[in-house]
N, C-alpha and C positions, 0 to 999 in steps of 0.2 A: 754597906756600900761605901766605898772609899770616897773621901771627900778631900779635895785638894785646894789650894789657894791659888787664885788667879786675879790679877789686876786688870781693870780697864778703866779708862776715864774718858770723860768728854772734854773737848776743849775748843775754844773759839779758833777760826781759821785766821788767826793774826799771827805774825811771826813772834815766838817767845812769849806768846800770852795764853794763860790758861784760864778756864772759867772760874770765875770768883776772884776775889781780891788776893787771896793767899795761894791760889792755885789748887783747884779741886781735883780729887781723884777718887777713883771707886775701887772699893775692895770687894771682891767677888768670893763668895763660897761656891765652889763648883762642884757639881754632881753628875754622875755618869747618867745621861738620859736614855741611851742605849737605842736610839733611832738614827736613821741616816742624817737627817737634816731638821734639827729642832731647836737650834739656838735662835734667839732667846724666847721663852715664853714671855708674854708681855708683862706679866706681874714680876719678872725678873729685871725689869728695866730701871734705870736710875731714877731715884725720887727727886723731887723738887727740893730746892734749897729752902724753901718756905718752911717756917717753924709752925704753921698751922697743922694741926694733926687731923687725920681723917677717921671717921668713925668706923668701926669694923662691922662687916655685913655678914650675917650667918649664911652658911650653905643650907639650901633646901634640897633634899633628895626628892626626886620626881615620884609622885604618887602613881600606884598601879604601872610601875615601870616594866615589871615582869610580864603582866597580861598584855601590855602594849608592845612588848619586844623592844623597848628603848633602854638598851642596856649598853654599858661600857664594853670595851674588849673583853674584860675578864667575867662579864656577866653581872656586874654590880650596877645598881640603878644610876641613871645620869642625874646631874644635879645643876643648880643656878643659885646665884645670889640676888635677892631683891631688896632693894632700898625704896621705900615709899616716898613719893613726891609730897610736896606741901605747897600751900599758897597758890599762887598763880600756875604752878606747875603740876597740881595734883590731878589733872586730867590729860597729861601729856606723858609719854612713854619713849624711853631710849633703851634699846636692847643691844648688846655687845656681845659678839661672838669670839670667844677666846681663840687664840692661835697657838701654834706648838709643833709646826711641821706635819710629817706624814710617816707611816710605816709601810714598806713595799714589799715585804716578804712574811711569811708565817713565822720566821724566826724573829724578825725585827719586831712584829706586832706581839709575839709572845713575851719578849723582853719589855715592851712598852707597857703591857698590862700590869707590870710590877711597879708602876709609877702613877702619878696624878694624871698623866696624859692617856692613861689606859684603865684607870680604875678610881671610883669615887672613894674606895676605902683609904687610898693616899692622898685625897684632897684636903687642903686646909679647912677646917671648920668654920673659920672667920677669915675674911681678907679685907684689906683697906681698899676704898675706892679713890683712884686718882685720875688726873687728866680730865678726859671727856665724861668720866664717872663721878668726878668730885661734887660734893655737895656744898662747896665753898665758893661763894659768888665770885671772889677775886681771882680764883683759879679756873672758873668755868662759867663765864658770865651769862651764857644763853641757856644752859641746860641744867644748871646747878640744882634747881628745885623740882626736876622732873622724876617721875617714877623711873628707876634706872636698874637694869638687869644685866648681870654678866652670866652669860651660859658657858658653863665649863666644856672643855673639849676633851673627850676620852674615846673617840672612835677611830681616829688615825687616818680619816679620808675626808676631812672638810666637811663633816655632817652629812655626807653625800652617798655612802655606801648602803647597800641593802641586800644581804645574804640571808636566806632562810636557814639553812643548815649551820649550826654553830660548830659541828664538828669538821675540821679541816685536816685532812691527812693525819688523823690521830690526835691533833691539837685543837683543844676547845677554845675557839675565838668568836666573839659576837661582832660581826660587821654591821652595825645597825645605826649608822649615824643619820640616815634619812627619817628613821623611825623617832630617833631622839629629837630631831628637829620638829617633827609633828606633834609629838607628845607634849613637848615643852610649850609649844604654841597653844596647843589645846589648853594646858593648865593655866597659862598666863591669860588667855581669854577670859578664863573663870575668875582670875585674880583682879581683873579690872581693865585689862587690855581692850576687851571688846567695847568699852565705853570711852575710849581715847578719842580726844579731839585732834591730837597730833601724835605721830609716831616716826621714829627713826631707828632703823636697823643699821648697826655698825658692826665692824669686825676688824682685827689686826692679823696680818700675815696669813696663815692658812685659814684663819677665821675671816679675813678679808676676802679671800677666794670664796669661802662659803657665803659670804654676803652677796656677791655676783650671782652666785648659783641660786640663792633663795629669794632674792630681792623681790621679783615680781610676784612670787607665791606670798610673801609677807604683804604685799599691797592687796592682794586678793582676799586676805582674811578680814579686812576691814572695809566699812561702807565707803562708797565713793566721795562723799563729802569730807572725809577724814584726809588731812594732810599726811601723806606717807611719803618719805624719802629714804635713801641709803647712802651709807659712806663706807668705802672700802680703803682700808689704811695698810700700806705695805703689802698689798695683795695682788698687784698687777705683775704677775710672774711672766717672764718672756720666754717664748719658744724660739731660741736662737742657738746658733753654734757656739761652742766654748772656744778656748784658745787654741785647741787642735783640730777643731772642725766637727767635734761630736755633738750631738743634741742631747746632752747629759739631763736636762731637765725633763725632755720628752720621754726619755727613758724611765726616769723615775715615776712620771705620771702614768706611763704605759703600764708599769707594775702595779700602781695603786688602782687604776681603773679596773684592770682585769682581776685583781685579787678580791676586790670588794664590789664588783659589777656596778661600777659608777656609770658606766655608759648608758644605763637605764633612764638616767636623768636627762640625756640628750638624744632621743630617738631621731629627730630630723637631721642633727649634725652628723651622727655616726652613719647615716646612709650616704654621706658624700666625702667623708675623710676619716682617717685613723680616730678611734675613740679617745685616745690620749690627747690629740689636738683639740678636741671639744672640750677639755678640761682647763683650757687657758683662757684667762679673761678676755683677750683681743678676739676671741670667737664668741664668748658668752655675750658680750656687750652688744653685738650686732643685732641681737633679738630682744634685748631688754627694753622695757617701756617705761618703768619707773625712773624718776629723776634720781641720778646718783652723783655723789661727789667722789672723785678719784684723788687720794692723797698718796704720793709716792715720791721718793726720791729718785732723781735721775742716776744716782750712784748708790743705789741701795746696798747696803753692807752684806746683807745675807745673799743676795743675788750675785754680787761680785764674788763672793766666796765659794758659792755653790752652783751657780749657773754658768757664770763667765769662766771662773778659774778653779773648778773643784780639784781637789787633791789628787783624785786619779788621773786627771789630765795634766798634772804638774808634778810628776814624780821627782824632778830635781829641785823642787821648792824655788824656782825662779820668781814666783809670784808671791811668796809667803810674806815677805816684809810690806809689800804693797797691799796685800789682803788684811794685814794686821793694822796698818796705819797709812792712809791714802796719801799723806804727806811724804811718804817714802817711795812712792811709785816713780819709776824713771820715765823718760820723755816717751818712749815707745809704749810703755804701759798706759800712760795718761792718753796717748792717741787712741789706744784700744778702748779705753773707758769713754772717751768722747763718742766713739762709734756705738758703744752700748747705749749711750744717752740718746743717740738718734734713732737707734732701734725702738727704744721706748717711745720716743715722740712719733715715730711713724705708726707704731701699733696703736697710738691714741688718736689716730686721724678720725675714726668713727665718733669718738667722744667729742671732738671739736666741732663736728656738725650738729650735735645734740643741743639745742638751744637752752633746755632747761637743766642741762648737766653742768656740774662744776669741777674744777680741778685746781690743785696746788702741788706742782712739781717742783721741789727745791733741789739744790745741788749739794746737800749735806750727805755725808757718809754715815747714814744711820738706817734703821730698819724699825718701823712702827713709831709713830709719833703722837698718837692721841692718847697713849697709855700712861704718860708721865707728865706732871705739871710743868717741868722745865721746857718741854718740846711743845706741849699743847698751848699754855698760856702762862707766861711769867714776864717779869721785866727784862729777862735775858733770853726770851725764846727767839728761834729763827723768825725771819720775817721776809715777806715778798711785798713790795710797794707799801712798805711800814705797817703791815698787818700780821698779826701773829696767825698761826693755823686756826686757833679758836675763833678769832674775829673773822677770818675768811670763811670758814664753815657756817658760822652764825649769819653773816651777810647772805650767804647763799640760801641757806635753808629758809630764812624769813623773807627772801627776795628783796633785800635792801639794795643789792647791786648785782650785776653780773660778775662771777668770779671764774675766770679761767687763767690762772696764774702759772707762768712757766719761768723758772729762773734762768739766768745766764750760766755759762758753762763754768764747772770747777776751774779754779779756786776763786771765783768773783764775789761770793756772798759772805761778808764779814761777819753776819749774824749766825752762821752755822754752828751747831755743836757737832763735832765729828768723833765718832767712836775710835778709840785707840785700844788695841789689845797688846799686852806687853809681855805675853808669856808664849812664845812660838811653840815650846816643847808641849805645854797643856792644850794649846789649840790643836796641834798635830794629833793628839790623842782622841779627838772627838768628843771631848768633855764639853758639857754645856752648863753655863752659869745657872744657878738656882736662886741665889740672892745677891742683889746688887744695891749698894748704898752710896750716897755721897758722903764724903768726909771733907769738911771745910778746911 
């Protein structure tokens, strides 16, 4: 598989100022992920500047996966990484659903099964836990000593598909995300989750969407006296017109929902609207009961690139510079971005009414912020009302205060770290970063 170089870095939204005293940048080794919309996997996000090293956590392949039908796209067993808690956190559990886009066709799913997003054969056998999964108290003050699980994503439909027949028009593909979810929950209950005093289901990007989908079910797995809450990071995908008036995201979801029979998850919703609409969080949250925290940027980098201004709707590349660096957007593009922000706030109107729910809607050009130390909790992390994301989430989970934070419009927040992509050629090829590191 061809590997190319790509640079991207995070920088403060201050004129001529880069994150870090010497000006930080990120070197990216890019690999072809071969799906429509999969940048970035959360484990590809920039690491913290902290010198503290994280322990490596082993991959566990699901027991009896074949018997339970809990298989990745290629038929290999699903997997997860479990790091045991300690001290006061030994009876608390935090589960994190990995993200990584979707595959919308037999061809794209067949290509995806040749990667870690479609096969456990390609998954790293050990990974480091960062951000909300870190076991270092200074990086993760409220959840560092909990039992923490990262559930690997290999079904291509946000752990929601369920198709009995694996032979699809002559192509062997296992669309079993729902069974993966159920089987891993069963196994974790036997590993100690059933005795949890506190539990927290989280997810990033397409894993954030899966968190909305499965949150109430997760609540139902545990006794009523257990504190159970959810957090969706960068998963509030919008059903809006793109720059030429097309519903590009709905078209994507329509393909995914029909390919993997996701509509079975939403029987009441699909009776009154298109199945693809039922896969959007703004519809799912209307019926959710479990307290949930919504973490999203009002200028989500992935959504600006793929929902608002996808390549197919911008053949002249008039939006390319803006999509690579929000500071290069012209005045008319900024006006459209402000309208996109208003669409998000309108879609969150149901959440604003939910007393037990929380939110942190910042104005940073990012996508997923719980998975890296620098955005989750560090001296230079983004802040709203002088609180990092980790502090806001902890305050909400433990009911230290009501948290419904909404940032002012871009470019008002000087604490933001904004993604900058500096290789238009590689971006246009559809390559997705596979390793990102900070270099001081």
